[in-house]
Phi, psi and omega in degrees: 000324181297314179295316182300321183264356178056051177247153179284171177301317179297320179293326177302315180298324178289313185291334177295339178264333188256334190253118182297326180300311178299318182296319179295313181299320181275358183054052185218054184291142173054040179281152177254357172215155183299146182286351179203168182261169176298323178299324177296318178297317180296315180295319179295318179298320179298319177295319177299316180296315180298328179269005182056033178263349179296322179290325178297317178295320181296322181294332182291343182268354184245000000 
């Protein structure tokens, strides 16, 4: 979703609290705190890169 919407890690944390679309997709409606931390996003991205899946996700958007 982050790649699709072109938002930064900091913005992801904001939109998970403000945007109902993100909340529905994440199954995290009406939350008062983000469902994960910025560190979680960084660690997940690193795992995608190590598995060479980051490029696969990027290709789906073009």
